[in-house]
Each structure stands twice: as C-alpha cells, then as structure tokens.
N, CA, C and O of each residue as an XYZ file, in Angstrom:
268
protein
N     -38.529     -6.391    -23.043
C     -39.669     -5.696    -22.498
C     -40.616     -5.307    -23.630
O     -41.668     -5.927    -23.788
N     -40.266     -4.297    -24.418
C     -41.058     -3.892    -25.571
C     -40.267     -4.164    -26.830
O     -39.045     -4.021    -26.851
N     -40.964     -4.556    -27.878
C     -40.311     -4.733    -29.166
C     -40.207     -3.388    -29.868
O     -41.118     -2.564    -29.792
N     -39.090     -3.176    -30.550
C     -38.934     -1.958    -31.334
C     -39.874     -2.030    -32.533
O     -39.934     -3.044    -33.229
N     -40.601     -0.951    -32.762
C     -41.494     -0.918    -33.920
C     -41.449      0.431    -34.641
O     -42.294      0.709    -35.491
N     -40.472      1.264    -34.306
C     -40.294      2.557    -34.962
C     -38.972      2.520    -35.717
O     -37.909      2.361    -35.117
N     -39.045      2.667    -37.030
C     -37.861      2.623    -37.871
C     -37.075      3.926    -37.850
O     -37.458      4.891    -37.188
N     -35.970      3.935    -38.587
C     -35.074      5.091    -38.611
C     -35.757      6.319    -39.224
O     -35.732      7.397    -38.629
N     -36.357      6.170    -40.386
C     -37.019      7.307    -41.037
C     -38.195      7.801    -40.195
O     -38.381      9.007    -40.028
N     -38.970      6.886    -39.677
C     -40.102      7.227    -38.821
C     -39.614      7.964    -37.576
O     -40.212      8.956    -37.162
N     -38.534      7.479    -36.989
C     -37.966      8.123    -35.803
C     -37.474      9.528    -36.097
O     -37.658     10.433    -35.283
N     -36.849      9.718    -37.251
C     -36.352     11.047    -37.626
C     -37.509     12.030    -37.792
O     -37.417     13.183    -37.370
N     -38.575     11.576    -38.398
C     -39.757     12.437    -38.559
C     -40.343     12.785    -37.200
O     -40.756     13.921    -36.969
N     -40.379     11.807    -36.300
C     -40.909     12.048    -34.955
C     -40.050     13.056    -34.197
O     -40.580     13.909    -33.485
N     -38.728     12.966    -34.346
C     -37.842     13.925    -33.683
C     -38.098     15.328    -34.229
O     -38.201     16.281    -33.457
N     -38.201     15.463    -35.545
C     -38.451     16.769    -36.158
C     -39.778     17.360    -35.666
O     -39.831     18.524    -35.271
N     -40.832     16.567    -35.690
C     -42.146     17.057    -35.259
C     -42.133     17.395    -33.771
O     -42.665     18.427    -33.362
N     -41.534     16.534    -32.971
C     -41.466     16.784    -31.533
C     -40.714     18.055    -31.193
O     -41.157     18.845    -30.359
N     -39.554     18.254    -31.851
C     -38.771     19.461    -31.595
C     -39.521     20.708    -32.061
O     -39.485     21.736    -31.384
N     -40.198     20.631    -33.206
C     -40.961     21.773    -33.710
C     -42.073     22.147    -32.734
O     -42.287     23.328    -32.462
N     -42.776     21.153    -32.211
C     -43.847     21.435    -31.253
C     -43.306     22.037    -29.957
O     -43.887     22.977    -29.414
N     -42.198     21.498    -29.468
C     -41.627     22.013    -28.220
C     -41.109     23.437    -28.415
O     -41.318     24.291    -27.553
N     -40.438     23.700    -29.534
C     -39.962     25.056    -29.792
C     -41.125     26.031    -29.942
O     -41.026     27.185    -29.525
N     -42.217     25.576    -30.529
C     -43.376     26.461    -30.644
C     -43.978     26.752    -29.272
O     -44.473     27.853    -29.033
N     -43.938     25.779    -28.378
C     -44.433     26.003    -27.021
C     -43.513     26.963    -26.270
O     -43.986     27.832    -25.537
N     -42.203     26.809    -26.448
C     -41.261     27.699    -25.778
C     -41.386     29.134    -26.276
O     -41.192     30.079    -25.512
N     -41.707     29.294    -27.541
C     -41.847     30.639    -28.105
C     -43.192     31.268    -27.768
O     -43.399     32.458    -28.008
N     -44.102     30.484    -27.218
C     -45.406     30.990    -26.839
C     -46.433     30.934    -27.962
O     -47.576     31.352    -27.777
N     -46.041     30.432    -29.102
C     -46.941     30.386    -30.247
C     -48.022     29.322    -30.092
O     -49.183     29.563    -30.421
N     -47.654     28.168    -29.602
C     -48.552     27.017    -29.551
C     -48.610     26.461    -28.129
O     -48.605     25.249    -27.917
N     -48.665     27.369    -27.171
C     -48.617     26.972    -25.776
C     -50.028     26.774    -25.253
O     -50.889     27.567    -25.635
N     -50.342     25.827    -24.444
C     -49.531     24.776    -23.839
C     -49.517     23.472    -24.635
O     -48.813     22.531    -24.268
N     -50.285     23.410    -25.715
C     -50.389     22.158    -26.464
C     -49.095     21.761    -27.159
O     -48.950     20.605    -27.556
N     -48.166     22.666    -27.314
C     -46.892     22.339    -27.944
C     -46.079     21.332    -27.146
O     -45.217     20.643    -27.691
N     -46.360     21.252    -25.856
C     -45.614     20.309    -25.010
C     -45.969     18.857    -25.313
O     -45.314     17.945    -24.810
N     -46.997     18.632    -26.128
C     -47.320     17.278    -26.565
C     -46.182     16.734    -27.432
O     -46.124     15.532    -27.694
N     -45.284     17.607    -27.875
C     -44.125     17.202    -28.656
C     -43.189     16.276    -27.915
O     -42.328     15.648    -28.531
N     -43.339     16.176    -26.603
C     -42.531     15.247    -25.822
C     -42.865     13.801    -26.211
O     -41.993     12.933    -26.177
N     -44.102     13.545    -26.574
C     -44.533     12.182    -26.913
C     -43.813     11.641    -28.143
O     -43.261     10.543    -28.074
N     -43.791     12.368    -29.277
C     -43.048     11.820    -30.413
C     -41.550     11.695    -30.143
O     -40.898     10.800    -30.680
N     -40.998     12.587    -29.315
C     -39.583     12.459    -28.967
C     -39.323     11.177    -28.185
O     -38.368     10.454    -28.468
N     -40.168     10.900    -27.206
C     -40.001      9.679    -26.415
C     -40.157      8.421    -27.268
O     -39.402      7.462    -27.110
N     -41.133      8.429    -28.166
C     -41.323      7.248    -29.011
C     -40.170      7.083    -29.986
O     -39.825      5.958    -30.347
N     -39.566      8.189    -30.419
C     -38.417      8.094    -31.319
C     -37.201      7.539    -30.590
O     -36.491      6.687    -31.125
N     -36.957      8.015    -29.372
C     -35.767      7.586    -28.642
C     -35.892      6.181    -28.071
O     -34.894      5.467    -27.966
N     -37.108      5.771    -27.700
C     -37.293      4.409    -27.192
C     -37.524      3.414    -28.319
O     -37.431      2.204    -28.117
N     -37.831      3.941    -29.528
C     -38.105      3.150    -30.724
C     -39.315      2.239    -30.541
O     -39.415      1.183    -31.166
N     -40.238      2.669    -29.669
C     -41.460      1.911    -29.436
C     -42.640      2.859    -29.361
O     -42.627      3.828    -28.602
N     -43.659      2.572    -30.156
C     -44.887      3.360    -30.156
C     -46.031      2.442    -29.719
O     -46.295      1.423    -30.358
N     -46.698      2.802    -28.643
C     -47.772      1.962    -28.123
C     -48.937      1.875    -29.110
O     -49.567      0.823    -29.222
N     -49.232      2.958    -29.824
C     -50.303      2.927    -30.817
C     -49.964      1.948    -31.934
O     -50.834      1.212    -32.401
N     -48.698      1.934    -32.367
C     -48.272      0.960    -33.374
C     -48.458     -0.466    -32.850
O     -48.877     -1.350    -33.597
N     -48.153     -0.689    -31.588
C     -48.318     -2.021    -31.003
C     -49.783     -2.443    -31.019
O     -50.096     -3.593    -31.328
N     -50.674     -1.522    -30.689
C     -52.104     -1.822    -30.673
C     -52.615     -2.122    -32.076
O     -53.405     -3.045    -32.276
N     -52.150     -1.324    -33.059
C     -52.607     -1.489    -34.436
C     -51.846     -2.565    -35.209
O     -52.228     -2.911    -36.327
N     -50.772     -3.095    -34.620
C     -49.986     -4.125    -35.290
C     -49.072     -3.582    -36.377
O     -48.707     -4.314    -37.298
N     -48.695     -2.308    -36.285
C     -47.820     -1.692    -37.274
C     -46.365     -1.810    -36.852
O     -46.062     -1.917    -35.663
N     -45.458     -1.792    -37.840
C     -44.028     -1.848    -37.567
C     -43.298     -1.202    -38.730
O     -43.354     -1.708    -39.850
N     -42.607     -0.080    -38.481
C     -41.839      0.584    -39.528
C     -40.351      0.273    -39.411
O     -39.547      0.797    -40.183
N     -39.989     -0.551    -38.478
C     -38.580     -0.925    -38.263
C     -38.287     -2.168    -39.107
O     -38.701     -3.273    -38.757
N     -37.580     -1.982    -40.207
C     -37.313     -3.087    -41.126
C     -36.447     -4.186    -40.496
O     -36.743     -5.372    -40.642
N     -35.374     -3.788    -39.794
C     -34.489     -4.788    -39.192
C     -35.151     -5.462    -38.000
O     -34.864     -6.624    -37.714
N     -36.026     -4.757    -37.304
C     -36.706     -5.331    -36.147
C     -37.728     -6.372    -36.580
O     -37.950     -7.354    -35.872
N     -38.343     -6.168    -37.722
C     -39.334     -7.123    -38.226
C     -38.675     -8.448    -38.568
O     -39.287     -9.504    -38.406
N     -37.433     -8.408    -39.039
C     -36.710     -9.633    -39.382
C     -36.290    -10.412    -38.157
O     -36.257    -11.642    -38.180
N     -35.960     -9.690    -37.059
C     -35.468    -10.319    -35.828
C     -36.572    -10.999    -35.057
O     -36.345    -12.051    -34.459
N     -37.764    -10.427    -35.053
C     -38.719    -11.023    -34.166
C     -40.108    -10.816    -34.478
O     -40.982    -11.300    -33.759
C-alpha cells in the first residue's frame, strides 16, 4: 500500500515530539493545539509520512535498499 519512508531515529524523534505535545494538551498548557501531536505519533507507528512522499524524502535506510 504505502512504502515506509520514516527511519528508526526519525520515528523516535516523532514519538518524543508527539508525546510532548499530547501531554502539554492534557495539562492544559498548549490546548487545543497540542492534540496535533497525534500526527507525528501516527507517522512514527505507520512508518509513512505523506509529506515525505510528496517531497521524495526517505529516512529509512533499510527501506531505501528494498524498494
């Protein structure tokens, strides 16, 4: 369906940023925009970023070799 284009390090950074944004929204500090943190979490877990696909970027080293 979609090719993986998010690497391990990139995914880890996305998880950290996503969790930080969501926790800030839960604490009321950055509400309601903190819920945008769901987007980096989804891209990290699916290992696919639509913006990367549009721009032709790929941070997944093993995925670049496969296809």
